[in-house]
Structures are given as structure tokens and as C-alpha cells.
All heavy atoms as TSV, in Angstrom:
chain	resi	resn	atom	element	x	y	z
A	1	MET	N	N	74.438	0.764	30.601
A	1	MET	CA	C	73.105	1.335	30.446
A	1	MET	C	C	73.066	1.822	28.952
A	1	MET	O	O	73.861	2.619	28.482
A	1	MET	CB	C	73.028	2.598	31.386
A	1	MET	CG	C	71.677	3.086	31.439
A	1	MET	SD	S	71.485	3.971	33.029
A	1	MET	CE	C	70.233	4.961	32.630
A	2	HIS	N	N	72.006	1.363	28.329
A	2	HIS	CA	C	71.968	1.700	26.866
A	2	HIS	C	C	70.811	2.598	26.591
A	2	HIS	O	O	70.596	2.850	25.295
A	2	HIS	CB	C	71.779	0.309	26.105
A	2	HIS	CG	C	72.966	-0.595	26.147
A	2	HIS	ND1	N	74.119	-0.314	25.616
A	2	HIS	CD2	C	73.051	-1.755	26.879
A	2	HIS	CE1	C	75.012	-1.273	25.910
A	2	HIS	NE2	N	74.287	-2.139	26.656
A	3	GLN	N	N	70.100	3.115	27.512
A	3	GLN	CA	C	68.925	3.971	27.197
A	3	GLN	C	C	69.372	5.406	26.758
A	3	GLN	O	O	70.487	5.865	27.189
A	3	GLN	CB	C	67.986	4.085	28.264
A	3	GLN	CG	C	67.370	2.753	28.771
A	3	GLN	CD	C	68.125	2.130	29.894
A	3	GLN	OE1	O	69.044	2.553	30.367
A	3	GLN	NE2	N	67.610	1.066	30.317
A	4	LEU	N	N	68.471	6.129	26.036
A	4	LEU	CA	C	68.749	7.453	25.849
A	4	LEU	C	C	68.497	8.307	27.150
A	4	LEU	O	O	67.616	7.900	27.854
A	4	LEU	CB	C	67.712	8.012	24.695
A	4	LEU	CG	C	68.148	7.466	23.277
A	4	LEU	CD1	C	67.017	7.902	22.344
A	4	LEU	CD2	C	69.382	7.923	22.797
A	5	SER	N	N	69.235	9.362	27.380
A	5	SER	CA	C	69.099	10.082	28.626
A	5	SER	C	C	67.858	11.029	28.499
A	5	SER	O	O	67.533	11.485	27.476
A	5	SER	CB	C	70.235	11.008	28.715
A	5	SER	OG	O	71.474	10.232	28.834
A	6	PRO	N	N	67.313	11.317	29.657
A	6	PRO	CA	C	66.142	12.257	29.686
A	6	PRO	C	C	66.664	13.607	29.135
A	6	PRO	O	O	67.757	14.009	29.186
A	6	PRO	CB	C	65.908	12.501	31.154
A	6	PRO	CG	C	66.349	11.208	31.812
A	6	PRO	CD	C	67.562	10.788	31.046
A	7	ASN	N	N	65.634	14.307	28.415
A	7	ASN	CA	C	65.950	15.575	27.649
A	7	ASN	C	C	66.742	15.441	26.372
A	7	ASN	O	O	67.055	16.426	25.772
A	7	ASN	CB	C	66.635	16.600	28.624
A	7	ASN	CG	C	65.700	16.958	29.708
A	7	ASN	OD1	O	64.486	17.185	29.593
A	7	ASN	ND2	N	66.276	17.079	30.966
A	8	THR	N	N	66.983	14.054	25.966
A	8	THR	CA	C	67.451	13.897	24.580
A	8	THR	C	C	66.413	14.303	23.581
A	8	THR	O	O	65.290	13.901	23.704
A	8	THR	CB	C	67.854	12.423	24.354
A	8	THR	OG1	O	68.961	12.009	25.323
A	8	THR	CG2	C	68.339	12.175	22.996
A	9	ILE	N	N	66.750	14.946	22.609
A	9	ILE	CA	C	65.842	15.490	21.558
A	9	ILE	C	C	66.009	14.661	20.222
A	9	ILE	O	O	67.148	14.574	19.782
A	9	ILE	CB	C	65.943	16.952	21.235
A	9	ILE	CG1	C	65.636	17.717	22.516
A	9	ILE	CG2	C	65.045	17.374	20.052
A	9	ILE	CD1	C	65.847	19.186	22.404
A	10	ILE	N	N	65.000	14.021	19.767
A	10	ILE	CA	C	65.048	13.321	18.497
A	10	ILE	C	C	64.236	14.129	17.506
A	10	ILE	O	O	63.111	14.509	17.725
A	10	ILE	CB	C	64.340	11.884	18.580
A	10	ILE	CG1	C	65.037	11.127	19.767
A	10	ILE	CG2	C	64.283	11.224	17.271
A	10	ILE	CD1	C	64.339	9.848	20.074
A	11	LYS	N	N	64.968	14.560	16.355
A	11	LYS	CA	C	64.439	15.558	15.455
A	11	LYS	C	C	64.022	14.735	14.112
A	11	LYS	O	O	64.691	13.947	13.624
A	11	LYS	CB	C	65.395	16.635	15.124
A	11	LYS	CG	C	65.681	17.531	16.295
A	11	LYS	CD	C	66.550	18.604	15.964
A	11	LYS	CE	C	66.843	19.497	17.177
A	11	LYS	NZ	N	67.667	20.638	16.868
A	12	GLY	N	N	62.803	15.239	13.589
A	12	GLY	CA	C	62.351	14.777	12.406
A	12	GLY	C	C	62.100	15.990	11.504
A	12	GLY	O	O	62.371	17.047	11.913
A	13	LYS	N	N	61.445	15.813	10.328
A	13	LYS	CA	C	61.138	16.995	9.438
A	13	LYS	C	C	60.273	17.968	10.014
A	13	LYS	O	O	60.313	19.111	9.985
A	13	LYS	CB	C	60.673	16.515	8.170
A	13	LYS	CG	C	61.783	15.841	7.248
A	13	LYS	CD	C	61.242	15.443	5.933
A	13	LYS	CE	C	62.309	14.761	5.055
A	13	LYS	NZ	N	61.813	14.445	3.699
A	14	LYS	N	N	59.135	17.500	10.727
A	14	LYS	CA	C	58.029	18.329	11.211
A	14	LYS	C	C	57.838	18.167	12.687
A	14	LYS	O	O	57.248	19.002	13.333
A	14	LYS	CB	C	56.769	18.078	10.477
A	14	LYS	CG	C	56.857	18.371	9.003
A	14	LYS	CD	C	55.555	18.659	8.427
A	14	LYS	CE	C	55.741	19.041	6.948
A	14	LYS	NZ	N	55.043	20.346	6.660
A	15	PHE	N	N	58.378	17.089	13.250
A	15	PHE	CA	C	58.155	16.841	14.679
A	15	PHE	C	C	59.493	16.658	15.398
A	15	PHE	O	O	60.519	16.152	14.755
A	15	PHE	CB	C	57.406	15.470	14.909
A	15	PHE	CG	C	56.009	15.575	14.356
A	15	PHE	CD1	C	55.735	15.104	13.063
A	15	PHE	CD2	C	54.986	16.161	15.080
A	15	PHE	CE1	C	54.370	15.088	12.642
A	15	PHE	CE2	C	53.704	16.070	14.618
A	15	PHE	CZ	C	53.455	15.567	13.452
A	16	SER	N	N	59.610	17.065	16.609
A	16	SER	CA	C	60.764	16.703	17.436
A	16	SER	C	C	60.135	16.176	18.823
A	16	SER	O	O	59.165	16.438	19.178
A	16	SER	CB	C	61.677	17.947	17.710
A	16	SER	OG	O	60.964	18.895	18.493
A	17	TYR	N	N	60.831	15.184	19.215
A	17	TYR	CA	C	60.438	14.475	20.559
A	17	TYR	C	C	61.479	14.724	21.547
A	17	TYR	O	O	62.742	14.596	21.344
A	17	TYR	CB	C	60.336	13.006	20.192
A	17	TYR	CG	C	59.298	12.721	19.120
A	17	TYR	CD1	C	59.757	12.559	17.796
A	17	TYR	CD2	C	57.963	12.600	19.340
A	17	TYR	CE1	C	58.875	12.331	16.776
A	17	TYR	CE2	C	57.020	12.230	18.334
A	17	TYR	CZ	C	57.538	12.101	17.084
A	17	TYR	OH	O	56.627	11.836	15.968
A	18	THR	N	N	61.072	14.973	22.856
A	18	THR	CA	C	62.031	15.191	23.919
A	18	THR	C	C	61.835	13.954	24.869
A	18	THR	O	O	60.669	13.810	25.380
A	18	THR	CB	C	61.790	16.494	24.630
A	18	THR	OG1	O	61.923	17.548	23.713
A	18	THR	CG2	C	62.779	16.615	25.766
A	19	ILE	N	N	62.770	13.112	25.046
A	19	ILE	CA	C	62.693	11.966	25.958
A	19	ILE	C	C	62.486	12.549	27.399
A	19	ILE	O	O	63.319	13.366	27.890
A	19	ILE	CB	C	63.985	11.060	25.822
A	19	ILE	CG1	C	64.166	10.623	24.443
A	19	ILE	CG2	C	63.953	10.055	26.902
A	19	ILE	CD1	C	63.047	9.654	23.913
A	20	LYS	N	N	61.531	11.890	28.017
A	20	LYS	CA	C	61.210	12.306	29.495
A	20	LYS	C	C	61.771	11.189	30.420
A	20	LYS	O	O	62.434	11.446	31.479
A	20	LYS	CB	C	59.717	12.605	29.725
A	20	LYS	CG	C	59.344	13.737	28.967
A	20	LYS	CD	C	60.118	14.957	29.394
A	20	LYS	CE	C	59.623	16.258	28.597
A	20	LYS	NZ	N	60.450	17.423	28.942
A	21	LYS	N	N	61.463	9.931	30.077
A	21	LYS	CA	C	61.971	8.821	30.913
A	21	LYS	C	C	61.724	7.434	30.165
A	21	LYS	O	O	61.043	7.493	29.200
A	21	LYS	CB	C	61.270	8.741	32.277
A	21	LYS	CG	C	59.769	8.441	32.150
A	21	LYS	CD	C	59.096	8.386	33.487
A	21	LYS	CE	C	57.668	7.929	33.444
A	21	LYS	NZ	N	57.065	7.722	34.723
A	22	VAL	N	N	62.403	6.468	30.647
A	22	VAL	CA	C	62.205	5.153	30.122
A	22	VAL	C	C	61.029	4.430	30.797
A	22	VAL	O	O	60.906	4.508	32.054
A	22	VAL	CB	C	63.515	4.320	30.362
A	22	VAL	CG1	C	63.391	2.783	30.019
A	22	VAL	CG2	C	64.675	4.942	29.650
A	23	LEU	N	N	60.096	3.955	29.952
A	23	LEU	CA	C	58.991	3.227	30.443
A	23	LEU	C	C	59.337	1.628	30.599
A	23	LEU	O	O	58.749	0.997	31.433
A	23	LEU	CB	C	57.740	3.373	29.545
A	23	LEU	CG	C	57.315	4.785	29.372
A	23	LEU	CD1	C	56.110	4.937	28.415
A	23	LEU	CD2	C	56.795	5.269	30.813
A	24	GLY	N	N	60.128	1.157	29.823
A	24	GLY	CA	C	60.594	-0.287	29.761
A	24	GLY	C	C	61.542	-0.589	28.780
A	24	GLY	O	O	61.754	0.027	27.775
A	25	GLN	N	N	62.260	-1.812	28.985
A	25	GLN	CA	C	63.132	-2.249	28.000
A	25	GLN	C	C	62.980	-3.872	28.006
A	25	GLN	O	O	62.823	-4.558	29.080
A	25	GLN	CB	C	64.521	-1.884	28.489
A	25	GLN	CG	C	65.609	-2.402	27.475
A	25	GLN	CD	C	67.016	-1.889	27.769
A	25	GLN	OE1	O	67.231	-1.049	28.723
A	25	GLN	NE2	N	67.997	-2.163	27.092
A	26	GLY	N	N	63.036	-4.326	26.760
A	26	GLY	CA	C	62.896	-5.812	26.537
A	26	GLY	C	C	64.012	-6.206	25.636
A	26	GLY	O	O	64.958	-5.553	25.325
A	27	THR	N	N	63.771	-7.493	25.017
A	27	THR	CA	C	64.780	-8.089	24.195
A	27	THR	C	C	64.951	-7.280	22.938
A	27	THR	O	O	66.105	-7.307	22.349
A	27	THR	CB	C	64.181	-9.531	23.896
A	27	THR	OG1	O	64.061	-10.187	25.055
A	27	THR	CG2	C	65.235	-10.275	23.090
A	28	PHE	N	N	63.871	-6.730	22.339
A	28	PHE	CA	C	63.928	-6.089	21.118
A	28	PHE	C	C	63.914	-4.578	21.097
A	28	PHE	O	O	63.796	-3.863	19.997
A	28	PHE	CB	C	62.860	-6.606	20.115
A	28	PHE	CG	C	63.067	-8.032	19.687
A	28	PHE	CD1	C	62.558	-9.084	20.348
A	28	PHE	CD2	C	63.978	-8.260	18.622
A	28	PHE	CE1	C	62.779	-10.345	19.932
A	28	PHE	CE2	C	64.286	-9.549	18.210
A	28	PHE	CZ	C	63.598	-10.637	18.916
A	29	GLY	N	N	63.745	-3.901	22.165
A	29	GLY	CA	C	63.663	-2.438	22.250
A	29	GLY	C	C	63.478	-1.829	23.467
A	29	GLY	O	O	63.381	-2.444	24.606
A	30	ILE	N	N	63.483	-0.520	23.479
A	30	ILE	CA	C	63.387	0.361	24.558
A	30	ILE	C	C	62.162	1.283	24.417
A	30	ILE	O	O	62.065	1.866	23.292
A	30	ILE	CB	C	64.651	1.214	24.786
A	30	ILE	CG1	C	65.817	0.289	24.933
A	30	ILE	CG2	C	64.478	2.038	26.065
A	30	ILE	CD1	C	67.199	1.067	24.868
A	31	THR	N	N	61.248	1.435	25.320
A	31	THR	CA	C	60.124	2.257	25.174
A	31	THR	C	C	60.280	3.448	26.095
A	31	THR	O	O	60.597	3.410	27.316
A	31	THR	CB	C	58.800	1.519	25.556
A	31	THR	OG1	O	58.746	0.384	24.802
A	31	THR	CG2	C	57.521	2.400	25.411
A	32	TYR	N	N	60.120	4.655	25.488
A	32	TYR	CA	C	60.233	5.922	26.258
A	32	TYR	C	C	58.883	6.740	26.318
A	32	TYR	O	O	58.141	6.669	25.504
A	32	TYR	CB	C	61.241	6.756	25.375
A	32	TYR	CG	C	62.637	6.247	25.246
A	32	TYR	CD1	C	62.870	5.523	24.076
A	32	TYR	CD2	C	63.611	6.391	26.222
A	32	TYR	CE1	C	64.140	4.998	23.884
A	32	TYR	CE2	C	64.841	5.849	26.058
A	32	TYR	CZ	C	65.173	5.231	24.788
A	32	TYR	OH	O	66.408	4.633	24.598
A	33	LEU	N	N	58.799	7.499	27.308
A	33	LEU	CA	C	57.839	8.517	27.385
A	33	LEU	C	C	58.409	9.801	26.977
A	33	LEU	O	O	59.621	10.141	27.287
A	33	LEU	CB	C	57.321	8.817	28.915
A	33	LEU	CG	C	56.317	9.831	29.058
A	33	LEU	CD1	C	55.060	9.496	28.394
A	33	LEU	CD2	C	56.104	10.096	30.498
A	34	ALA	N	N	57.772	10.429	26.000
A	34	ALA	CA	C	58.384	11.694	25.396
A	34	ALA	C	C	57.287	12.788	25.180
A	34	ALA	O	O	56.100	12.385	25.154
A	34	ALA	CB	C	59.025	11.393	24.070
A	35	THR	N	N	57.713	13.992	24.924
A	35	THR	CA	C	56.764	14.981	24.570
A	35	THR	C	C	57.084	15.265	23.139
A	35	THR	O	O	58.195	15.104	22.693
A	35	THR	CB	C	56.799	16.272	25.361
A	35	THR	OG1	O	58.271	16.717	25.490
A	35	THR	CG2	C	56.375	16.004	26.821
A	36	VAL	N	N	56.109	15.815	22.355
A	36	VAL	CA	C	56.277	16.207	20.986
A	36	VAL	C	C	56.052	17.687	20.698
A	36	VAL	O	O	55.232	18.167	21.330
A	36	VAL	CB	C	55.281	15.322	20.184
A	36	VAL	CG1	C	53.854	15.575	20.400
A	36	VAL	CG2	C	55.549	15.408	18.661
A	37	LYS	N	N	56.870	18.160	19.735
A	37	LYS	CA	C	56.700	19.512	19.304
A	37	LYS	C	C	56.641	19.505	17.815
A	37	LYS	O	O	57.322	18.846	17.055
A	37	LYS	CB	C	57.887	20.383	19.703
A	37	LYS	CG	C	57.890	21.834	19.327
A	37	LYS	CD	C	59.101	22.550	19.552
A	37	LYS	CE	C	59.443	22.854	21.008
A	37	LYS	NZ	N	60.633	23.710	21.216
A	38	LEU	N	N	55.602	20.229	17.351
A	38	LEU	CA	C	55.380	20.334	15.849
A	38	LEU	C	C	56.039	21.699	15.305
A	38	LEU	O	O	55.886	22.678	15.921
A	38	LEU	CB	C	53.982	20.397	15.542
A	38	LEU	CG	C	53.494	20.736	14.130
A	38	LEU	CD1	C	53.967	19.678	13.121
A	38	LEU	CD2	C	52.040	20.875	13.990
A	39	SER	N	N	56.887	21.493	14.167
A	39	SER	CA	C	57.521	22.690	13.618
A	39	SER	C	C	57.097	22.833	12.178
A	39	SER	O	O	56.999	21.835	11.521
A	39	SER	CB	C	59.061	22.463	13.664
A	39	SER	OG	O	59.557	22.460	14.937
A	40	GLY	N	N	56.672	24.109	11.737
A	40	GLY	CA	C	56.295	24.183	10.495
A	40	GLY	C	C	56.641	25.644	9.965
A	40	GLY	O	O	57.421	26.388	10.552
A	41	ASP	N	N	56.043	26.103	8.825
A	41	ASP	CA	C	56.290	27.359	8.249
A	41	ASP	C	C	55.912	28.523	9.087
A	41	ASP	O	O	56.417	29.564	9.040
A	41	ASP	CB	C	55.642	27.394	6.795
A	41	ASP	CG	C	56.083	26.420	5.897
A	41	ASP	OD1	O	57.243	26.033	6.051
A	41	ASP	OD2	O	55.367	26.085	4.891
A	42	LEU	N	N	55.022	28.302	9.952
A	42	LEU	CA	C	54.541	29.383	10.866
A	42	LEU	C	C	55.140	29.372	12.184
A	42	LEU	O	O	54.840	30.141	13.034
A	42	LEU	CB	C	52.970	29.298	11.048
A	42	LEU	CG	C	52.206	29.434	9.734
A	42	LEU	CD1	C	50.735	29.239	10.039
A	42	LEU	CD2	C	52.454	30.795	9.103
A	43	GLY	N	N	56.125	28.435	12.490
A	43	GLY	CA	C	56.788	28.424	13.738
A	43	GLY	C	C	56.617	27.085	14.372
A	43	GLY	O	O	56.242	26.041	13.814
A	44	ASP	N	N	56.836	27.101	15.691
A	44	ASP	CA	C	56.795	25.808	16.495
A	44	ASP	C	C	55.567	25.805	17.328
A	44	ASP	O	O	54.979	26.847	17.823
A	44	ASP	CB	C	57.958	25.769	17.438
A	44	ASP	CG	C	59.357	25.561	16.800
A	44	ASP	OD1	O	59.361	25.113	15.657
A	44	ASP	OD2	O	60.328	25.993	17.313
A	45	LEU	N	N	54.912	24.635	17.494
A	45	LEU	CA	C	53.779	24.509	18.361
A	45	LEU	C	C	54.175	23.381	19.365
A	45	LEU	O	O	54.343	22.253	19.066
A	45	LEU	CB	C	52.452	24.056	17.520
A	45	LEU	CG	C	51.212	23.651	18.284
A	45	LEU	CD1	C	50.756	24.945	18.963
A	45	LEU	CD2	C	50.226	23.184	17.267
A	46	ASP	N	N	54.213	23.798	20.636
A	46	ASP	CA	C	54.529	22.915	21.647
A	46	ASP	C	C	53.234	22.682	22.526
A	46	ASP	O	O	52.859	23.505	23.273
A	46	ASP	CB	C	55.593	23.504	22.591
A	46	ASP	CG	C	56.100	22.552	23.625
A	46	ASP	OD1	O	55.684	21.404	23.591
A	46	ASP	OD2	O	56.953	22.975	24.388
A	47	GLY	N	N	52.536	21.598	22.208
A	47	GLY	CA	C	51.321	21.288	22.802
A	47	GLY	C	C	51.485	20.480	24.104
A	47	GLY	O	O	50.510	20.174	24.641
A	48	ASN	N	N	52.662	20.168	24.510
A	48	ASN	CA	C	52.935	19.394	25.714
A	48	ASN	C	C	52.176	18.120	25.553
A	48	ASN	O	O	51.501	17.586	26.599
A	48	ASN	CB	C	52.569	20.161	27.003
A	48	ASN	CG	C	53.288	19.581	28.139
A	48	ASN	OD1	O	54.308	18.989	28.075
A	48	ASN	ND2	N	52.607	19.787	29.342
A	49	ILE	N	N	52.124	17.504	24.464
A	49	ILE	CA	C	51.517	16.216	24.190
A	49	ILE	C	C	52.498	15.091	24.478
A	49	ILE	O	O	53.581	15.121	24.078
A	49	ILE	CB	C	51.013	16.106	22.694
A	49	ILE	CG1	C	50.034	17.110	22.420
A	49	ILE	CG2	C	50.470	14.716	22.487
A	49	ILE	CD1	C	49.715	17.369	20.897
A	50	GLN	N	N	52.081	14.114	25.340
A	50	GLN	CA	C	52.874	13.131	25.650
A	50	GLN	C	C	52.653	11.865	24.757
A	50	GLN	O	O	51.537	11.490	24.413
A	50	GLN	CB	C	52.598	12.615	27.102
A	50	GLN	CG	C	53.073	13.643	28.127
A	50	GLN	CD	C	52.977	13.143	29.628
A	50	GLN	OE1	O	52.174	12.207	29.927
A	50	GLN	NE2	N	53.777	13.810	30.445
A	51	VAL	N	N	53.729	11.185	24.304
A	51	VAL	CA	C	53.711	10.087	23.474
A	51	VAL	C	C	54.596	9.046	23.948
A	51	VAL	O	O	55.486	9.237	24.698
A	51	VAL	CB	C	53.967	10.423	21.935
A	51	VAL	CG1	C	52.924	11.435	21.467
A	51	VAL	CG2	C	55.313	10.954	21.917
A	52	CYS	N	N	54.441	7.844	23.467
A	52	CYS	CA	C	55.398	6.730	23.621
A	52	CYS	C	C	56.196	6.607	22.426
A	52	CYS	O	O	55.667	6.564	21.367
A	52	CYS	CB	C	54.686	5.357	24.003
A	52	CYS	SG	S	53.846	5.463	25.674
A	53	LEU	N	N	57.544	6.376	22.547
A	53	LEU	CA	C	58.351	6.083	21.483
A	53	LEU	C	C	58.950	4.769	21.664
A	53	LEU	O	O	59.473	4.356	22.858
A	53	LEU	CB	C	59.469	7.132	21.247
A	53	LEU	CG	C	59.132	8.521	21.003
A	53	LEU	CD1	C	60.399	9.342	20.898
A	53	LEU	CD2	C	58.352	8.640	19.604
A	54	LYS	N	N	59.126	3.891	20.719
A	54	LYS	CA	C	59.815	2.582	20.674
A	54	LYS	C	C	61.004	2.651	19.952
A	54	LYS	O	O	60.921	2.904	18.685
A	54	LYS	CB	C	58.800	1.511	20.338
A	54	LYS	CG	C	59.333	0.110	20.363
A	54	LYS	CD	C	59.253	-0.504	21.775
A	54	LYS	CE	C	59.712	-2.094	21.762
A	54	LYS	NZ	N	58.996	-2.670	22.857
A	55	GLU	N	N	62.075	2.383	20.553
A	55	GLU	CA	C	63.362	2.208	19.816
A	55	GLU	C	C	63.791	0.765	19.629
A	55	GLU	O	O	63.835	0.097	20.519
A	55	GLU	CB	C	64.523	3.008	20.608
A	55	GLU	CG	C	65.809	2.968	19.869
A	55	GLU	CD	C	66.858	3.572	20.722
A	55	GLU	OE1	O	66.883	3.516	22.053
A	55	GLU	OE2	O	67.892	4.161	20.195
A	56	PHE	N	N	63.990	0.395	18.332
A	56	PHE	CA	C	64.540	-0.892	18.059
A	56	PHE	C	C	65.898	-0.998	18.551
A	56	PHE	O	O	66.700	-0.298	18.045
A	56	PHE	CB	C	64.355	-1.159	16.539
A	56	PHE	CG	C	64.776	-2.525	16.257
A	56	PHE	CD1	C	64.045	-3.788	16.547
A	56	PHE	CD2	C	66.026	-2.812	15.500
A	56	PHE	CE1	C	64.468	-4.972	16.257
A	56	PHE	CE2	C	66.425	-4.128	15.230
A	56	PHE	CZ	C	65.665	-5.129	15.581
A	57	PHE	N	N	66.097	-1.826	19.525
A	57	PHE	CA	C	67.421	-1.981	20.143
A	57	PHE	C	C	67.525	-3.398	20.798
A	57	PHE	O	O	66.926	-3.681	21.774
A	57	PHE	CB	C	67.527	-0.889	21.202
A	57	PHE	CG	C	69.009	-0.907	21.868
A	57	PHE	CD1	C	69.918	0.056	21.391
A	57	PHE	CD2	C	69.463	-1.801	22.861
A	57	PHE	CE1	C	71.149	0.058	21.775
A	57	PHE	CE2	C	70.661	-1.774	23.310
A	57	PHE	CZ	C	71.614	-0.735	22.857
A	58	MET	N	N	68.251	-4.198	20.066
A	58	MET	CA	C	68.446	-5.602	20.534
A	58	MET	C	C	69.683	-5.703	21.430
A	58	MET	O	O	70.898	-5.469	20.955
A	58	MET	CB	C	68.633	-6.549	19.331
A	58	MET	CG	C	67.389	-6.635	18.404
A	58	MET	SD	S	67.462	-7.741	17.104
A	58	MET	CE	C	67.510	-9.276	17.933
A	59	GLU	N	N	69.390	-5.720	22.689
A	59	GLU	CA	C	70.390	-5.624	23.666
A	59	GLU	C	C	71.593	-6.555	23.497
A	59	GLU	O	O	72.677	-6.298	23.738
A	59	GLU	CB	C	69.907	-5.782	25.121
A	59	GLU	CG	C	70.774	-5.455	26.253
A	59	GLU	CD	C	70.225	-5.404	27.515
A	59	GLU	OE1	O	68.961	-5.647	27.637
A	59	GLU	OE2	O	70.865	-5.143	28.525
A	60	GLU	N	N	71.328	-7.790	23.018
A	60	GLU	CA	C	72.330	-8.779	22.719
A	60	GLU	C	C	73.187	-8.475	21.495
A	60	GLU	O	O	74.309	-9.047	21.349
A	60	GLU	CB	C	71.720	-10.174	22.627
A	60	GLU	CG	C	71.061	-10.668	23.908
A	60	GLU	CD	C	72.030	-10.803	24.958
A	60	GLU	OE1	O	73.113	-11.347	24.813
A	60	GLU	OE2	O	71.609	-10.527	26.175
A	61	LEU	N	N	72.672	-7.657	20.491
A	61	LEU	CA	C	73.369	-7.354	19.334
A	61	LEU	C	C	73.770	-6.006	19.131
A	61	LEU	O	O	74.529	-5.648	18.276
A	61	LEU	CB	C	72.438	-7.790	18.124
A	61	LEU	CG	C	72.048	-9.274	18.080
A	61	LEU	CD1	C	71.028	-9.522	16.980
A	61	LEU	CD2	C	73.162	-10.161	18.050
A	62	ASN	N	N	73.171	-4.975	19.812
A	62	ASN	CA	C	73.372	-3.639	19.647
A	62	ASN	C	C	74.221	-3.071	20.828
A	62	ASN	O	O	74.123	-3.464	21.905
A	62	ASN	CB	C	72.168	-2.694	19.439
A	62	ASN	CG	C	71.469	-3.189	18.146
A	62	ASN	OD1	O	70.314	-3.541	18.192
A	62	ASN	ND2	N	72.038	-2.937	17.060
A	63	GLY	N	N	74.894	-1.846	20.553
A	63	GLY	CA	C	75.553	-1.100	21.555
A	63	GLY	C	C	75.161	0.334	21.360
A	63	GLY	O	O	74.334	0.690	20.420
A	64	ARG	N	N	75.702	1.250	21.976
A	64	ARG	CA	C	75.418	2.670	21.820
A	64	ARG	C	C	76.667	3.494	22.093
A	64	ARG	O	O	77.425	3.225	23.114
A	64	ARG	CB	C	74.348	3.121	22.808
A	64	ARG	CG	C	73.832	4.561	22.476
A	64	ARG	CD	C	72.787	5.029	23.339
A	64	ARG	NE	N	71.557	4.242	23.528
A	64	ARG	CZ	C	70.527	4.292	22.566
A	64	ARG	NH1	N	70.595	5.050	21.601
A	64	ARG	NH2	N	69.440	3.554	22.816
A	65	ILE	N	N	76.931	4.358	21.087
A	65	ILE	CA	C	78.032	5.343	21.397
A	65	ILE	C	C	77.278	6.737	21.373
A	65	ILE	O	O	76.819	7.127	20.348
A	65	ILE	CB	C	79.136	5.220	20.259
A	65	ILE	CG1	C	79.799	4.031	20.377
A	65	ILE	CG2	C	80.047	6.401	20.512
A	65	ILE	CD1	C	80.756	3.722	19.243
A	66	GLY	N	N	77.252	7.390	22.487
A	66	GLY	CA	C	76.454	8.640	22.544
A	66	GLY	C	C	75.066	8.326	22.391
A	66	GLY	O	O	74.418	7.495	23.063
A	67	ASN	N	N	74.422	8.995	21.385
A	67	ASN	CA	C	73.081	8.676	21.008
A	67	ASN	C	C	72.875	7.814	19.835
A	67	ASN	O	O	71.829	7.693	19.288
A	67	ASN	CB	C	72.353	9.994	20.764
A	67	ASN	CG	C	72.090	10.825	22.073
A	67	ASN	OD1	O	72.168	10.177	23.094
A	67	ASN	ND2	N	72.062	12.124	21.913
A	68	THR	N	N	74.003	7.256	19.292
A	68	THR	CA	C	74.014	6.458	18.134
A	68	THR	C	C	73.985	4.935	18.384
A	68	THR	O	O	74.830	4.406	19.226
A	68	THR	CB	C	75.191	6.753	17.157
A	68	THR	OG1	O	75.256	8.064	16.853
A	68	THR	CG2	C	75.252	5.947	15.924
A	69	VAL	N	N	73.163	4.159	17.799
A	69	VAL	CA	C	73.061	2.764	18.016
A	69	VAL	C	C	74.119	2.121	17.108
A	69	VAL	O	O	74.173	2.506	15.867
A	69	VAL	CB	C	71.627	2.156	17.628
A	69	VAL	CG1	C	71.606	0.695	17.753
A	69	VAL	CG2	C	70.584	2.669	18.683
A	70	THR	N	N	74.944	1.189	17.601
A	70	THR	CA	C	75.953	0.530	16.788
A	70	THR	C	C	75.579	-0.983	16.540
A	70	THR	O	O	74.681	-1.407	17.181
A	70	THR	CB	C	77.236	0.523	17.547
A	70	THR	OG1	O	77.197	-0.229	18.793
A	70	THR	CG2	C	77.694	1.947	17.840
A	71	SER	N	N	76.302	-1.540	15.711
A	71	SER	CA	C	75.986	-2.936	15.332
A	71	SER	C	C	76.812	-3.903	16.131
A	71	SER	O	O	77.194	-5.044	15.678
A	71	SER	CB	C	76.134	-3.195	13.846
A	71	SER	OG	O	77.447	-2.838	13.432
A	72	SER	N	N	77.284	-3.497	17.284
A	72	SER	CA	C	78.082	-4.425	18.051
A	72	SER	C	C	77.599	-4.045	19.627
A	72	SER	O	O	77.076	-3.176	19.858
A	72	SER	CB	C	79.542	-4.171	17.962
A	72	SER	OG	O	79.892	-2.864	18.327
A	73	ASN	N	N	77.916	-5.077	20.385
A	73	ASN	CA	C	77.541	-4.908	21.830
A	73	ASN	C	C	78.825	-4.654	22.565
A	73	ASN	O	O	79.992	-4.585	22.036
A	73	ASN	CB	C	76.781	-6.079	22.278
A	73	ASN	CG	C	77.448	-7.435	22.167
A	73	ASN	OD1	O	78.623	-7.491	22.011
A	73	ASN	ND2	N	76.756	-8.445	22.203
A	74	ASP	N	N	78.831	-4.729	23.945
A	74	ASP	CA	C	79.988	-4.545	24.699
A	74	ASP	C	C	81.004	-5.618	24.508
A	74	ASP	O	O	82.192	-5.443	24.779
A	74	ASP	CB	C	79.649	-4.423	26.128
A	74	ASP	CG	C	78.781	-3.161	26.499
A	74	ASP	OD1	O	78.938	-2.158	25.633
A	74	ASP	OD2	O	78.091	-3.118	27.489
A	75	GLY	N	N	80.602	-6.819	24.057
A	75	GLY	CA	C	81.498	-7.906	23.980
A	75	GLY	C	C	82.262	-8.029	22.547
A	75	GLY	O	O	83.111	-8.687	22.438
A	76	GLY	N	N	81.817	-7.098	21.680
A	76	GLY	CA	C	82.538	-7.008	20.356
A	76	GLY	C	C	81.551	-7.051	19.207
A	76	GLY	O	O	80.375	-7.295	19.462
A	77	LEU	N	N	82.102	-7.019	17.955
A	77	LEU	CA	C	81.259	-6.974	16.778
A	77	LEU	C	C	80.636	-8.249	16.586
A	77	LEU	O	O	81.234	-9.312	16.830
A	77	LEU	CB	C	82.150	-6.616	15.598
A	77	LEU	CG	C	81.471	-6.402	14.260
A	77	LEU	CD1	C	80.489	-5.164	14.365
A	77	LEU	CD2	C	82.469	-6.182	13.220
A	78	VAL	N	N	79.355	-8.242	16.181
A	78	VAL	CA	C	78.525	-9.433	15.832
A	78	VAL	C	C	78.959	-9.978	14.483
A	78	VAL	O	O	78.974	-9.151	13.532
A	78	VAL	CB	C	77.076	-9.137	15.927
A	78	VAL	CG1	C	76.292	-10.338	15.468
A	78	VAL	CG2	C	76.759	-8.670	17.343
A	79	ALA	N	N	79.336	-11.213	14.403
A	79	ALA	CA	C	79.729	-11.728	13.031
A	79	ALA	C	C	78.460	-11.932	12.126
A	79	ALA	O	O	77.386	-12.240	12.589
A	79	ALA	CB	C	80.320	-13.180	13.257
């Protein structure tokens, strides 16, 4: 299983996304339902806004260690 777990937080400079569930997975990526939180100089704004996030993840070429995508799959490093 290569998906990020529910409640995984992806942090950016001003936004953070909390993964809620997987919506689908295909050849080139995984699509998640997530909520977004805005952080700024005045604090955090949690508007409970739902968004879709697409993670580039080629199942035949990528693997995952924890929350990190690797350049190898379960069969070994791709030449």
C-alpha cells in the first residue's frame, strides 16, 4: 500500500493540508481528499475547506518509505 495515511499533514509556507482519504489511484498518481488550513502573521485560519490533492506517484517506478517517495519500487532500484 503506497498511499499516505489519513491525518497525514502536508505543510507548505502558508497552507497545510490534512489528508482525509484516498479518492483514487492510477498509473501516474494518487488523488486524495484533504482539508486546508491557512497560516499567516495573524495566526491560523481553519475554514474546513475540502480540496483534492494529486500526488505524482508512478506505481511501477516509485516506492515509499514513511511519507517519502523513493525512486525505486518494491522490486528494486530502477536503472
